[in-house]
Structure formats: structure tokens, C-alpha cells
C-alpha positions in Angstrom: 5.7 -0.9 0.6 8.6 -2.7 2.2 7.2 -2.2 5.6 3.7 -3.4 4.5 5.3 -6.5 2.9 7.1 -7.2 6.1 3.9 -7.0 8.1 2.1 -9.3 5.7 4.9 -11.8 5.8 5.2 -11.6 9.6 1.5 -12.1 9.9 1.6 -15.2 7.7 4.5 -16.6 9.6 2.6 -16.0 12.9 -0.4 -17.7 11.6 1.6 -20.7 10.3 3.5 -21.1 13.6 0.9 -20.5 16.3 -1.6 -23.2 15.7 -3.3 -23.0 19.0 -4.1 -19.3 18.5 -4.7 -19.6 14.8 -7.3 -22.4 15.3 -9.4 -20.3 17.7 -12.7 -18.9 16.5 -12.1 -15.4 17.7 -8.7 -15.1 16.0 -10.1 -16.2 12.7 -12.8 -13.5 13.0 -10.1 -10.9 13.6 -8.1 -12.0 10.6 -11.2 -12.1 8.3 -12.3 -8.7 9.6 -8.9 -7.1 8.8 -8.8 -8.7 5.4 -12.3 -7.4 4.5 -11.4 -3.9 5.8 -8.3 -3.9 3.6 -10.2 -5.0 0.6 -12.9 -2.4 1.2 -10.5 0.4 1.8 -8.5 -0.6 -1.3 -11.6 -0.4 -3.5 -12.9 2.8 -1.8 -9.7 4.7 -2.4 -10.6 4.7 -6.1 -13.6 6.8 -5.4 -15.7 4.7 -7.7 -13.1 4.8 -10.5 -11.0 1.9 -11.8 -7.7 2.3 -10.0 -4.7 1.3 -12.0 -1.4 -0.1 -10.8 1.5 2.2 -11.8 3.0 1.5 -15.2 6.6 2.3 -16.2 8.8 3.1 -19.2 10.7 0.1 -20.7 13.9 1.8 -19.5 12.8 0.9 -15.9 12.7 -2.9 -16.6 14.9 -4.8 -14.1 18.0 -6.5 -15.5 16.8 -9.8 -14.1 13.2 -10.7 -13.3 13.7 -13.0 -10.3 11.9 -16.3 -10.3 10.2 -17.3 -7.1 8.3 -20.3 -5.8 8.4 -23.3 -8.2 10.8 -22.7 -11.1 9.5 -25.6 -13.1 7.0 -28.4 -12.9 8.5 -31.8 -11.9 6.4 -34.1 -14.1 7.0 -36.0 -17.3 3.9 -34.4 -18.8 5.3 -30.9 -18.3 8.8 -31.8 -19.5 7.2 -33.3 -22.7 5.1 -30.1 -23.1 8.2 -27.9 -22.7 10.1 -30.1 -25.3 7.4 -29.4 -27.9 7.2 -25.7 -27.2 3.9 -26.1 -25.4 2.2 -26.6 -28.8 -0.5 -28.8 -27.2 -0.9 -26.9 -24.0 -4.5 -26.1 -23.2 -6.2 -23.5 -20.9 -9.6 -24.7 -19.8 -12.4 -22.2 -19.1 -15.0 -23.9 -17.0 -17.5 -23.5 -14.2 -20.3 -20.9 -14.3 -20.0 -20.0 -18.0 -22.3 -20.5 -21.0 -19.5 -21.4 -23.3 -16.8 -23.7 -21.8 -13.6 -23.7 -23.8 -10.2 -25.3 -24.2 -7.8 -22.6 -25.5 -4.5 -23.3 -27.2 -1.6 -20.9 -27.1 -2.5 -20.0 -30.7 -5.9 -19.0 -29.5 -4.4 -17.0 -26.6 -2.0 -15.2 -29.0 -4.8 -14.5 -31.5 -6.8 -12.4 -29.0 -6.4 -8.7 -28.6 -3.2 -8.2 -26.5 -2.3 -5.8 -23.7 1.3 -5.0 -22.9 2.1 -3.4 -19.6 5.3 -2.6 -17.7 4.6 -3.0 -14.0 6.3 -3.8 -10.7 6.0 -7.2 -9.1 6.0 -7.0 -5.3 6.8 -10.2 -3.4 5.5 -10.9 0.1 9.2 -11.7 1.0 10.0 -8.0 0.5 11.7 -7.8 -3.0 10.4 -6.2 -6.1 11.1 -6.3 -9.9 9.8 -4.4 -12.9 8.9 -6.4 -16.0 7.0 -6.0 -19.3 4.1 -8.5 -19.6 2.0 -9.3 -22.7 -1.2 -11.2 -23.0 -5.0 -11.0 -23.4 -7.0 -9.4 -20.7 -8.8 -12.0 -18.6 -12.0 -10.0 -19.2 -11.8 -10.8 -22.9 -11.7 -14.5 -22.1 -14.5 -14.3 -19.6 -16.8 -12.2 -21.9 -16.4 -14.8 -24.6 -17.2 -17.5 -22.2 -20.3 -15.8 -21.0 -20.1 -15.6 -17.2 -23.3 -16.5 -15.5 -25.0 -14.1 -13.0 -24.2 -16.2 -9.8 -20.5 -16.0 -10.4 -18.5 -14.3 -7.7 -14.9 -15.6 -8.0 -12.4 -16.9 -10.5 -10.1 -19.8 -9.6 -6.8 -20.2 -11.3 -5.7 -23.9 -11.7 -2.0 -24.6 -12.2 0.3 -27.5 -13.2 2.8 -27.0 -10.4 2.5 -28.4 -6.9 4.2 -28.7 -3.5 4.8 -31.9 -1.5 3.3 -31.4 2.0 3.2 -33.5 5.2 5.6 -35.6 7.2 8.4 -37.5 5.5 6.6 -40.9 5.8 3.3 -39.5 4.4 4.1 -36.9 1.8 1.2 -35.8 -0.4 0.9 -33.6 -3.5 -0.9 -30.3 -3.1 -1.6 -28.5 -6.3 -1.0 -24.7 -6.5 -4.0 -22.6 -7.2 -5.2 -19.0 -6.6 -8.3 -16.9 -7.0 -9.7 -13.4 -7.3 -13.1 -11.7 -7.2 -14.9 -10.5 -10.2 -13.7 -6.9 -9.8 -10.1 -7.9 -10.1 -10.9 -10.5 -12.8 -12.4 -7.7 -15.0 -9.7 -5.2 -14.2 -7.9 -3.9 -17.4 -4.5 -4.9 -16.0 -5.5 -8.4 -15.2 -4.0 -10.4 -18.1 -3.0 -14.0 -19.0 0.6 -13.4 -19.8 2.6 -15.4 -22.3 5.5 -13.0 -22.8 8.0 -11.4 -20.4 10.0 -8.4 -21.7 9.1 -9.1 -25.3 10.2 -12.7 -25.2 8.4 -16.0 -24.7 7.7 -16.5 -21.0 10.6 -18.4 -19.4 9.9 -21.7 -17.6 11.2 -20.3 -14.3 8.6 -17.5 -14.6 5.7 -19.7 -15.3 5.7 -20.8 -19.0 3.6 -21.0 -21.0 1.0 -18.9 -19.2 0.8 -17.1 -15.9 -1.7 -14.7 -14.4 -0.9 -11.0 -13.8 -3.1 -9.3 -11.2 -1.2 -6.1 -11.0 -2.9 -4.7 -7.9 -2.0 -7.9 -5.9 1.1 -9.2 -4.2 3.2 -11.8 -6.1 1.8 -15.0 -4.7 -1.6 -14.2 -6.4 0.1 -14.2 -9.9 -0.4 -18.0 -10.5 2.2 -19.6 -12.8 1.9 -22.7 -15.1 -1.7 -21.9 -15.7 -3.9 -24.7 -16.9 -7.4 -23.6 -16.0 -9.8 -20.7 -15.3 -12.8 -21.8 -13.3 -15.7 -19.5 -12.6 -17.4 -20.2 -9.2 -20.0 -18.8 -6.8 -18.0 -19.7 -3.6 -14.5 -20.6 -2.6 -15.6 -22.6 0.5 -15.4 -26.1 -1.0 -12.3 -25.6 -3.2 -9.1 -27.2 -1.8 -8.6 -25.8 1.7 -11.4 -23.2 1.3 -9.2 -20.1 1.8 -8.9 -19.2 -1.9 -5.3 -20.1 -2.6 -2.4 -22.5 -1.9 -0.5 -20.2 0.5 -3.7 -19.0 2.1 -4.6 -22.7 2.8 -1.3 -23.9 4.1 0.3 -20.8 5.7 -2.5 -18.3 6.5 -1.6 -15.7 3.9 -4.3 -13.1 3.3 -6.6 -14.0 0.4 -7.0 -10.3 -0.5 -3.4 -9.1 -1.0 -4.1 -5.8 -2.6 -1.3 -3.3 -3.1 
């Protein structure tokens, strides 16, 4: 696992640093081909079954679950939401669905819950084990009524990064996505608790995605929206996620 994480990180760094090569058509085809091969192999290894990420006993939980990426959202709106315990936070469900919705935390907590103790593997090479609780994404999507042309789920977030030169900085929102197979997987949940407690701000409060068969950057924090789409091509940079757009990370980051 550590070796594979290193290779993914090294590949991302290579893509980010070698613009001339990275912009060439043939190189893009090589990267896309490798990613599709990885995705196909990952699914084929299950032999047609639903493959589950390993789950652990609570005794294996890490003493500290490291926070990575953004550790808060630097906006007045988020600080106000935090001050009121996220009582008015809403998770939108939109796109190719029959029943769009605006879900409160109370709505999320009233749904059937799944608790799982899993290992989080970061592209930087570190891991931590934590217990996550929340409804399965499949429950939310089934209630919304996903339309037949849907192929992907886009996760919208409140956090962002500032990009560009010092004299022309611009806000780029964090987002991520997955295909319908991962969206409907039993271990894909919208988590509101970590280790039996309310999700800490540094770990993505009040809601974060858990896609347990994917590397850590796919587990979007500060979740505000679930958008069901047919294609990722016209969304932000078109690569399916923030780090995929800005640094060339693989979209399919299956473990």
C-alpha cells in the first residue's frame, strides 16, 4: 500500500510539474488508459461480487485521526454555521433525480445509519483507522429517484483553495465525484460522526463523504451538495475532482 501510494503521489507530482509533456495528446491517452485499466481490474477482482473494504475492531482505532487538506472553511457563513451547531446546514440533492431535496442534519440523522471502522489511506503515504457513522449514500439516492441517464455523482463542498499568481488569486471550490457503482456501494456513507462523536471541524464537519475503497482525497469534506449527472466533462475542470483538475491526480483512486 505504501509503495502504491508513493507511485500515485509521484505520478501526480510528475503531471503537475511537467506541463509540456502533460499537455501532449499522447500522454493524456496513456494516463487515461492506465486509469481505466486500474478501475476495470479493481472491479474485476471482485468476481461479480460486491467487494468490501476491510473493517476493523474498535480496538484498532487510531489515537488521533489526522486532519488533512483544509481544516476549516474560511468564510463568515461557515463560522456562523459552526457557532449554531450547524442547525441550519443543508445538503442539497439535485441533478438527474425525480425528487430534489434539501436535507437538514436532523434529516440525515433520522435515516437508517451505518457504522464502520475502516482505514483511511492518504495519497501522501499515511494511514489512520477511524469509526464513521452516517446513512448510506444509496439510501439518499434511492429516495431521490435517480434517473436512467445518470452515470456519476458530484460532491459539492463548502471549502476552497486560492489558486493563481499573487496578483490574480481566484477561489477554486473543492469538489469530488464517483461513478454509480461506488455511489451505491454499502460502505459509501455520508458521515456525521467520527469515533462515536460529532464530526470535528478539522475532519469535515458537519458532513463528509466516506468512499472506503478510494484514496483519501476522494472523501470530500464540508459537504453541501450531491449532484447526479450524466457526464463530468463540463463540471469545473472536467477531470472529476479538485486535485484531478489542478494537479493531475487520478480520478479513479481505488484501493
